[in-house]
Backbone as CSV, one residue per row, in Angstrom:
resi,resn,N_x,N_y,N_z,CA_x,CA_y,CA_z,C_x,C_y,C_z
1,MET,0.843,-1.182,0.000,0.000,0.000,0.000,0.881,1.236,0.000
2,ALA,0.512,2.208,-0.769,1.313,3.428,-0.886,1.118,4.308,0.342
3,SER,2.151,5.035,0.666,2.063,5.932,1.801,1.388,7.241,1.384
4,ARG,0.959,8.012,2.378,0.286,9.282,2.096,1.237,10.462,2.123
5,ARG,2.501,10.201,2.262,3.440,11.315,2.354,3.585,12.002,1.003
6,ARG,3.892,13.282,1.058,4.067,14.055,-0.160,5.440,13.766,-0.741
7,PRO,5.544,13.784,-2.063,6.861,13.546,-2.673,7.794,14.724,-2.399
8,SER,9.046,14.430,-2.213,10.014,15.482,-1.969,10.451,16.111,-3.286
9,PHE,11.105,17.266,-3.184,11.626,17.906,-4.389,12.635,17.001,-5.084
10,ARG,13.388,16.266,-4.300,14.384,15.362,-4.870,13.718,14.300,-5.741
11,GLU,12.605,13.747,-5.264,11.890,12.751,-6.066,11.326,13.364,-7.343
12,LEU,10.774,14.564,-7.225,10.226,15.226,-8.411,11.311,15.518,-9.433
13,PHE,12.441,16.049,-8.969,13.524,16.390,-9.893,14.199,15.147,-10.458
14,ARG,14.202,14.055,-9.717,14.818,12.836,-10.219,13.969,12.194,-11.320
15,THR,12.648,12.218,-11.150,11.793,11.555,-12.128,11.503,12.420,-13.343
16,GLU,11.278,13.709,-13.140,10.963,14.621,-14.247,11.750,15.918,-14.067
17,PRO,13.018,15.929,-14.427,13.839,17.104,-14.145,13.446,18.337,-14.961
18,VAL,13.080,18.162,-16.211,12.768,19.329,-17.048,11.471,19.986,-16.589
19,THR,10.445,19.194,-16.385,9.167,19.742,-15.934,9.301,20.389,-14.566
20,SER,10.025,19.752,-13.676,10.207,20.305,-12.339,10.954,21.632,-12.381
21,ALA,11.970,21.702,-13.207,12.727,22.955,-13.311,11.886,24.057,-13.934
22,LEU,11.118,23.717,-14.968,10.285,24.729,-15.619,9.194,25.260,-14.696
23,LEU,8.678,24.422,-13.826,7.579,24.839,-12.971,8.011,25.449,-11.648
24,SER,9.195,25.138,-11.172,9.574,25.646,-9.853,10.775,26.581,-9.865
25,VAL,11.734,26.341,-10.722,12.947,27.161,-10.702,12.852,28.349,-11.662
26,CYS,12.376,28.104,-12.862,12.334,29.172,-13.876,11.494,30.380,-13.471
27,PRO,10.307,30.206,-12.875,9.573,31.400,-12.446,10.314,32.213,-11.384
28,LEU,11.046,31.538,-10.513,11.803,32.269,-9.496,12.969,33.038,-10.110
29,VAL,13.623,32.431,-11.093,14.704,33.121,-11.797,14.151,34.313,-12.576
30,LEU,13.004,34.117,-13.199,12.367,35.204,-13.934,11.977,36.348,-13.002
31,ALA,11.459,36.039,-11.837,11.104,37.072,-10.864,12.340,37.842,-10.397
32,ALA,13.421,37.128,-10.117,14.654,37.801,-9.694,15.216,38.669,-10.822
33,GLY,15.153,38.167,-12.047,15.623,38.961,-13.184,14.792,40.200,-13.390
34,GLN,13.486,40.095,-13.209,12.628,41.267,-13.361,12.887,42.283,-12.250
35,LEU,13.137,41.826,-11.038,13.481,42.742,-9.958,14.783,43.485,-10.254
36,ALA,15.766,42.756,-10.749,17.037,43.398,-11.102,16.845,44.367,-12.265
37,ASN,16.065,43.974,-13.256,15.801,44.846,-14.391,15.088,46.121,-13.953
38,GLY,14.114,45.983,-13.086,13.408,47.160,-12.586,14.310,48.083,-11.788
39,TYR,15.205,47.500,-11.030,16.141,48.326,-10.249,17.119,49.056,-11.162
40,LEU,17.650,48.357,-12.148,18.634,48.969,-13.043,18.025,50.027,-13.960
41,ASN,16.758,49.878,-14.314,16.115,50.821,-15.225,15.183,51.800,-14.521
42,ASP,15.261,51.876,-13.210,14.477,52.809,-12.394,12.978,52.706,-12.641
43,LEU,12.482,51.479,-12.705,11.044,51.264,-12.817,10.415,51.384,-11.436
44,PRO,9.133,51.700,-11.371,8.475,51.776,-10.060,8.497,50.415,-9.360
45,PRO,8.840,50.411,-8.078,8.932,49.131,-7.360,7.600,48.388,-7.275
46,THR,6.482,49.102,-7.338,5.190,48.408,-7.237,4.977,47.459,-8.414
47,ILE,5.431,47.853,-9.574,5.259,47.008,-10.760,6.139,45.774,-10.666
48,THR,7.404,45.984,-10.358,8.320,44.847,-10.327,8.034,43.918,-9.145
49,LEU,7.674,44.493,-7.992,7.357,43.648,-6.840,6.078,42.856,-7.057
50,SER,5.085,43.465,-7.675,3.847,42.725,-7.930,4.096,41.587,-8.917
51,PHE,4.925,41.834,-9.931,5.263,40.768,-10.873,5.996,39.642,-10.155
52,ALA,6.930,39.986,-9.285,7.696,38.968,-8.559,6.788,38.153,-7.638
53,VAL,5.843,38.808,-6.993,4.919,38.092,-6.102,4.054,37.121,-6.903
54,VAL,3.574,37.568,-8.058,2.752,36.699,-8.900,3.566,35.503,-9.389
55,MET,4.810,35.716,-9.767,5.634,34.608,-10.253,5.954,33.615,-9.139
56,VAL,6.190,34.090,-7.935,6.442,33.191,-6.812,5.182,32.390,-6.501
57,ALA,4.022,33.056,-6.520,2.764,32.346,-6.286,2.529,31.295,-7.371
58,PHE,2.836,31.641,-8.622,2.699,30.671,-9.706,3.605,29.475,-9.474
59,ALA,4.846,29.721,-9.063,5.779,28.614,-8.828,5.271,27.691,-7.724
60,VAL,4.705,28.269,-6.679,4.193,27.453,-5.570,3.019,26.601,-6.032
61,VAL,2.062,27.218,-6.728,0.870,26.483,-7.162,1.233,25.436,-8.214
62,ALA,2.084,25.788,-9.160,2.445,24.849,-10.222,3.245,23.673,-9.663
63,THR,4.132,23.920,-8.724,4.901,22.837,-8.121,4.000,21.921,-7.300
64,ASP,3.033,22.507,-6.608,2.088,21.700,-5.841,1.241,20.831,-6.778
65,HIS,0.824,21.388,-7.884,0.059,20.611,-8.863,0.918,19.499,-9.471
66,HIS,2.156,19.811,-9.756,3.084,18.802,-10.298,3.283,17.661,-9.295
67,ALA,3.403,18.011,-8.017,3.559,16.985,-6.984,2.299,16.131,-6.876
68,ALA,1.131,16.746,-7.025,-0.117,15.984,-6.954,-0.235,15.023,-8.134
69,ARG,0.160,15.479,-9.334,0.143,14.570,-10.490,1.115,13.416,-10.294
70,PHE,2.278,13.716,-9.763,3.280,12.675,-9.504,2.746,11.657,-8.499
71,ARG,2.120,12.156,-7.447,1.576,11.278,-6.417,0.452,10.407,-6.986
72,ARG,-0.406,11.007,-7.828,-1.496,10.234,-8.436,-0.959,9.138,-9.351
73,ARG,0.060,9.480,-10.164,0.643,8.471,-11.050,1.282,7.340,-10.255
74,ARG,1.910,7.677,-9.152,2.537,6.662,-8.307,1.478,5.753,-7.673
75,LEU,0.365,6.340,-7.234,-0.710,5.530,-6.673,-1.352,4.618,-7.714
76,GLU,-1.545,5.141,-8.917,-2.108,4.318,-9.994,-1.159,3.179,-10.370
77,ALA,0.120,3.439,-10.346,1.090,2.389,-10.651,1.067,1.315,-9.572
78,ASP,0.880,1.707,-8.310,0.783,0.731,-7.236,-0.484,-0.109,-7.350
79,LEU,-1.557,0.485,-7.841,-2.802,-0.263,-8.005,-2.706,-1.266,-9.132
80,ASP,-1.944,-0.942,-10.151,-1.800,-1.837,-11.308,-0.985,-3.085,-10.971
81,ARG,-0.189,-3.015,-9.938,0.660,-4.163,-9.579,-0.123,-5.267,-8.990
């Protein structure tokens, strides 16, 4: 019987490294790049900070969804055995 524990980041990155990186790392890098771009080009902080907050929220939700899909696939594989 499968356990109810959530998969770790290590398990997600080991099984699907490209998808995991695109959903969890790339939005954070994009947010940091936009913050740096806004600072260097004297953009209003409200615009760059709001974009960064949205990207971090997207990374959290997308990674959680990716973990749920991974967990569901693992449970279905255990049922097939």
